GUVO-954469 format. One line per 8 residues: number of its first residue (from 1); for each residue x, y, z of N, C-alpha, C. Coordinates in steps of 0.05 Angstrom, whole numbers. Last residue first. Example, Ala and Ser with C-alpha at 12.3 -4.5 7.8 and 13.67 -1.06 7.14 Angstrom:
2
2	257/-45/142/273/-21/143/258/1/157; 264/-114/156/246/-90/156/264/-66/156
END
This chain:
225
225	561/3235/2043/543/3245/2063/521/3265/2046; 594/3216/2003/594/3201/2027/571/3209/2045; 601/3209/1930/590/3222/1954/588/3204/1979; 660/3203/1892/635/3189/1904/625/3201/1930; 704/3229/1884/680/3238/1867/656/3223/1876; 741/3206/1914/735/3235/1920/710/3243/1906; 749/3158/1887/738/3157/1915/729/3185/1921; 771/3175/1839/747/3163/1839/733/3163/1867
217	822/3197/1858/800/3214/1845/773/3203/1845; 846/3151/1876/838/3172/1895/817/3190/1884; 851/3121/1830/836/3112/1851/825/3134/1871; 886/3154/1801/858/3150/1791/841/3140/1812; 931/3152/1831/918/3177/1831/891/3173/1821; 932/3088/1870/938/3106/1846/923/3132/1847; 963/3053/1924/939/3069/1913/948/3087/1890; 995/2994/1922/1000/3024/1921/973/3037/1907
209	963/2942/1965/975/2953/1939/978/2983/1940; 959/2904/2006/969/2930/2011/982/2943/1986; 920/2855/2030/924/2870/2005/930/2898/2011; 928/2843/2085/935/2822/2064/936/2835/2036; 957/2883/2135/941/2880/2109/948/2856/2093; 995/2888/2174/967/2880/2182/951/2878/2158; 1044/2904/2151/1041/2878/2164/1015/2869/2172; 1044/2955/2129/1033/2935/2115/1032/2907/2127
201	1069/2987/2170/1041/2988/2167/1029/2967/2152; 1119/2948/2206/1111/2966/2186/1081/2966/2182; 1126/2929/2259/1146/2929/2241/1143/2950/2218; 1108/2916/2326/1104/2932/2303/1130/2934/2286; 1096/2877/2368/1120/2875/2351/1118/2892/2325; 1046/2891/2387/1070/2893/2405/1097/2893/2388; 1004/2931/2346/1017/2905/2350/1042/2910/2367; 948/2962/2354/976/2968/2360/993/2943/2368
193	892/2982/2321/908/2960/2327/938/2972/2332; 863/3029/2315/849/3005/2321/866/2981/2327; 869/3090/2348/883/3069/2332/871/3042/2339; 852/3155/2356/841/3128/2355/858/3110/2337; 859/3212/2390/874/3193/2375/863/3165/2377; 843/3279/2400/833/3251/2404/851/3233/2383; 869/3325/2392/850/3324/2413/840/3297/2420; 941/3323/2384/915/3321/2374/895/3321/2399
185	988/3325/2414/983/3345/2396/954/3345/2385; 991/3280/2444/1000/3306/2458/992/3330/2440; 980/3240/2413/960/3247/2431/967/3273/2446; 1028/3230/2385/1008/3244/2374/987/3255/2394; 1052/3197/2427/1064/3223/2418/1044/3242/2406; 1018/3153/2425/1024/3169/2449/1033/3195/2444; 1029/3134/2374/1002/3141/2381/1001/3161/2406; 1085/3120/2380/1076/3140/2362/1049/3150/2368
177	1080/3076/2418/1094/3100/2426/1087/3124/2407; 1047/3040/2393/1038/3052/2415/1053/3077/2421; 1048/3041/2321/1061/3034/2347/1051/3050/2368; 986/3025/2285/1011/3041/2289/1024/3031/2318; 926/3024/2244/950/3011/2259/971/3031/2264; 883/3053/2227/880/3025/2232/901/3013/2248; 874/3119/2256/888/3101/2238/882/3073/2246; 859/3185/2265/847/3159/2267/863/3143/2245
169	862/3245/2305/878/3227/2288/865/3199/2288; 825/3303/2303/825/3275/2311/842/3260/2292; 821/3367/2329/832/3351/2309/834/3321/2321; 775/3424/2327/788/3403/2342/798/3383/2321; 769/3468/2293/762/3470/2322/775/3451/2339; 822/3492/2248/804/3471/2258/794/3474/2288; 854/3532/2228/830/3540/2240/811/3517/2250; 901/3523/2204/881/3530/2185/855/3536/2200
161	931/3501/2245/939/3526/2235/916/3538/2219; 907/3448/2244/904/3467/2268/910/3496/2262; 925/3430/2197/895/3434/2199/891/3452/2225; 981/3428/2208/972/3443/2186/942/3450/2189; 986/3392/2251/993/3421/2256/982/3439/2233; 967/3345/2226/954/3355/2250/959/3387/2253; 1003/3338/2186/977/3344/2180/962/3355/2203; 1052/3330/2215/1052/3353/2198/1021/3359/2190
153	1036/3282/2238/1042/3307/2256/1040/3331/2239; 1033/3248/2194/1007/3254/2211/1013/3278/2226; 1087/3245/2180/1066/3255/2159/1042/3264/2177; 1110/3223/2227/1118/3251/2217/1096/3263/2197; 1104/3173/2247/1081/3195/2255/1089/3220/2244; 1128/3127/2243/1142/3146/2257/1123/3169/2264; 1076/3102/2226/1100/3088/2234/1116/3110/2252; 1007/3088/2213/1029/3107/2220/1051/3091/2229
145	955/3079/2165/972/3070/2187/994/3092/2192; 925/3102/2129/923/3074/2128/940/3061/2150; 893/3158/2160/914/3147/2140/910/3115/2143; 853/3216/2172/855/3186/2169/877/3176/2152; 832/3263/2215/852/3257/2197/857/3227/2196; 775/3298/2225/785/3271/2230/806/3266/2208; 761/3360/2253/772/3347/2231/783/3322/2241; 708/3398/2269/722/3374/2281/734/3357/2257
137	714/3467/2248/705/3439/2246/720/3421/2261; 734/3518/2246/712/3513/2263/704/3484/2263; 757/3507/2181/754/3528/2203/731/3520/2219; 768/3475/2139/769/3461/2165/763/3481/2187; 740/3471/2076/749/3490/2097/747/3477/2125; 767/3429/2022/744/3434/2042/756/3452/2065; 799/3461/1967/798/3440/1989/774/3450/2007; 770/3479/1905/785/3486/1930/781/3464/1950
129	782/3455/1839/767/3455/1863/779/3460/1889; 815/3450/1798/809/3478/1807/791/3477/1830; 840/3388/1813/838/3409/1792/835/3436/1803; 845/3350/1851/823/3369/1856/819/3386/1830; 886/3315/1838/863/3306/1853/839/3325/1853; 924/3344/1811/915/3319/1799/888/3310/1812; 937/3389/1842/924/3392/1815/912/3366/1806; 960/3359/1885/938/3376/1889/922/3382/1864
121	1003/3337/1860/979/3318/1867/955/3336/1874; 1037/3378/1850/1027/3362/1827/1000/3346/1835; 1047/3393/1903/1030/3411/1886/1020/3398/1861; 1078/3350/1917/1051/3356/1934/1034/3373/1916; 1122/3354/1885/1103/3332/1882/1077/3335/1895; 1143/3400/1906/1135/3401/1877/1116/3376/1872; 1156/3383/1957/1137/3405/1954/1125/3406/1927; 1194/3346/1945/1169/3336/1956/1147/3358/1956
113	1236/3380/1924/1224/3359/1909/1198/3349/1920; 1247/3413/1971/1239/3426/1944/1225/3404/1925; 1265/3373/2008/1240/3392/2013/1231/3403/1985; 1310/3354/1983/1287/3335/1988/1261/3353/1994; 1341/3400/1986/1337/3388/1960/1312/3368/1963; 1346/3410/2041/1334/3430/2023/1325/3416/1996; 1376/3364/2057/1348/3370/2069/1333/3388/2050; 1423/3374/2031/1407/3349/2025/1378/3352/2033
105	1440/3421/2058/1436/3421/2028/1418/3397/2019; 1449/3401/2109/1428/3421/2104/1420/3422/2075; 1459/3329/2111/1468/3358/2109/1444/3376/2103; 1453/3279/2159/1442/3290/2132/1447/3320/2133; 1470/3242/2199/1488/3265/2187/1478/3276/2159; 1440/3213/2225/1449/3201/2201/1467/3222/2183; 1429/3244/2268/1439/3216/2274/1449/3206/2249; 1405/3289/2247/1432/3290/2261/1445/3264/2263
97	1356/3268/2228/1375/3285/2213/1402/3284/2222; 1334/3242/2272/1341/3227/2248/1362/3243/2232; 1327/3285/2307/1344/3261/2315/1353/3246/2291; 1292/3319/2279/1322/3328/2282/1337/3304/2290; 1246/3315/2235/1256/3297/2258/1284/3303/2260; 1204/3370/2220/1228/3354/2218/1234/3336/2241; 1149/3393/2183/1159/3379/2209/1183/3365/2204; 1112/3445/2157/1138/3430/2155/1144/3418/2182
89	1059/3472/2120/1068/3462/2146/1094/3442/2141; 1034/3491/2073/1061/3498/2080/1074/3488/2105; 987/3476/2054/987/3499/2072/1013/3507/2079; 1000/3406/2058/986/3426/2047/985/3451/2066; 1065/3389/2087/1037/3386/2084/1025/3411/2069; 1123/3349/2096/1110/3375/2088/1082/3370/2081; 1167/3314/2144/1143/3316/2126/1136/3345/2121; 1225/3274/2162/1207/3298/2166/1181/3297/2146
81	1253/3233/2153/1266/3253/2166/1248/3276/2171; 1233/3165/2145/1225/3192/2144/1243/3211/2163; 1255/3116/2104/1258/3129/2130/1251/3155/2129; 1252/3106/2049/1230/3097/2066/1231/3107/2095; 1299/3123/2026/1274/3140/2023/1251/3132/2040; 1354/3130/2030/1339/3111/2047/1311/3122/2048; 1379/3164/1999/1390/3137/1997/1375/3118/2014; 1360/3216/2043/1373/3209/2017/1384/3180/2019
73	1299/3205/2078/1329/3206/2080/1341/3199/2055; 1240/3235/2057/1256/3211/2060/1285/3217/2063; 1187/3266/2078/1215/3272/2071/1233/3251/2077; 1122/3254/2056/1144/3247/2074/1173/3256/2062; 1072/3298/2046/1093/3285/2034/1114/3280/2054; 1000/3305/2045/1026/3306/2062/1046/3289/2047; 939/3331/2033/965/3324/2020/986/3326/2042; 874/3303/2038/896/3320/2051/922/3311/2044
65	811/3303/2010/837/3292/2010/856/3311/2024; 746/3294/2043/767/3307/2024/792/3296/2029; 679/3283/2057/706/3271/2054/721/3289/2036; 626/3291/2106/640/3296/2080/668/3289/2082; 593/3237/2141/608/3261/2140/619/3266/2113; 570/3190/2161/554/3209/2147/567/3234/2146; 604/3152/2181/597/3173/2199/579/3195/2185; 609/3117/2137/598/3107/2162/589/3130/2182
57	635/3152/2102/609/3141/2094/594/3131/2120; 683/3162/2130/665/3184/2122/637/3173/2116; 706/3110/2129/700/3124/2154/679/3146/2150; 713/3100/2076/695/3081/2090/687/3096/2116; 748/3139/2060/724/3136/2049/703/3121/2063; 794/3128/2091/778/3151/2098/749/3151/2086; 813/3086/2062/805/3082/2090/789/3105/2099; 825/3112/2014/807/3088/2016/795/3083/2042
49	864/3149/2034/837/3159/2023/817/3136/2022; 913/3135/2052/893/3140/2071/865/3145/2060; 947/3130/2007/938/3106/2022/916/3110/2040; 967/3180/1991/944/3166/1975/932/3146/1993; 931/3229/2029/937/3217/2002/966/3202/2004; 891/3222/2085/920/3227/2074/926/3215/2050; 826/3246/2086/842/3224/2082/870/3231/2071; 785/3279/2130/807/3285/2113/823/3258/2109
41	721/3294/2146/740/3273/2144/760/3280/2124; 688/3336/2194/699/3335/2167/722/3314/2167; 632/3356/2234/653/3335/2227/663/3336/2198; 587/3381/2247/612/3396/2247/638/3380/2240; 542/3352/2248/547/3369/2225/570/3383/2226; 546/3283/2259/550/3309/2273/556/3328/2250; 540/3228/2248/517/3247/2245/519/3274/2260; 591/3203/2293/571/3200/2272/548/3220/2273
33	627/3204/2332/628/3226/2315/607/3224/2292; 624/3158/2360/616/3183/2374/615/3207/2356; 647/3119/2329/619/3120/2327/609/3147/2343; 699/3103/2320/691/3132/2315/662/3139/2317; 703/3050/2317/718/3064/2340/711/3092/2340; 680/3038/2267/667/3029/2292/676/3044/2319; 718/3059/2233/693/3072/2235/679/3066/2262; 755/3017/2233/763/3044/2244/738/3059/2252
25	728/2979/2202/734/2973/2230/740/2999/2246; 725/3008/2152/702/3001/2166/706/2995/2197; 781/3011/2142/764/3034/2147/737/3029/2161; 793/2957/2134/807/2972/2156/791/2996/2164; 766/2948/2087/757/2933/2112/768/2948/2137; 796/2982/2054/767/2987/2059/756/2973/2083; 846/2960/2053/842/2987/2067/812/2992/2071; 838/2891/2068/848/2911/2054/840/2938/2067
17	833/2853/2110/836/2843/2082/848/2865/2063; 873/2859/2170/851/2868/2152/857/2859/2124; 887/2839/2236/892/2837/2209/867/2847/2192; 910/2862/2298/887/2856/2282/897/2857/2254; 940/2853/2362/945/2855/2332/917/2848/2319; 920/2893/2417/927/2869/2404/929/2872/2373; 901/2942/2437/931/2936/2438/938/2911/2424; 859/2995/2436/865/2970/2422/893/2964/2426
9	856/3042/2467/833/3023/2467/839/2995/2456; 891/3082/2469/897/3058/2486/876/3036/2482; 872/3124/2440/894/3109/2428/898/3084/2445; 829/3159/2450/823/3128/2448/847/3112/2441; 813/3212/2490/831/3201/2472/830/3173/2473; 742/3222/2500/769/3221/2511/786/3206/2489; 704/3265/2455/706/3239/2470/736/3238/2480; 694/3334/2469/702/3314/2454/704/3289/2470
1	632/3372/2481/658/3360/2493/666/3337/2475
END
């Protein structure tokens, strides 16, 4: 039996020195999954991988990278209108698309570009190595934070479609509304901090540098279990 959804467990603002410290704090909230042979930790590339590395090490679980690409609104790339994920999963935010009058052609162009980048990163991170098989596993999806939740939702649906036994969303920070929405799709949602005045993921980090491909490769090459 899975632990109950934990998205409500932390409501106050917490600050982290960097993603590694955030990962260690998040691992404390995931203690129920420690030393289980059915657990697999996926870090969403790129920023989620350093967090996931600490989670996997603390839980004594294997680590792999999971690729999700945000579909940014043309001319406003930081705003997500959807996401694509490994395995072909596609999630769209129809309210954003219609509200900003993004055309079908613009949507298609962004999807093509982001799928090409997703494929490039798959090759860059793994080479010829296949991804970890989620079939029958309890998959813990880790990112450095969530805002709209589009990328995480795409990841949840993708690993579910790939045969995961159960899916856990684990993030150091996110808005309560997004965590509640994800709880309707995931089996468990653990968010270490839900600031009442949430503005951006980076607001709770003192060091929120852009994670490089080399950093991701190095973390994946270091054993966790």
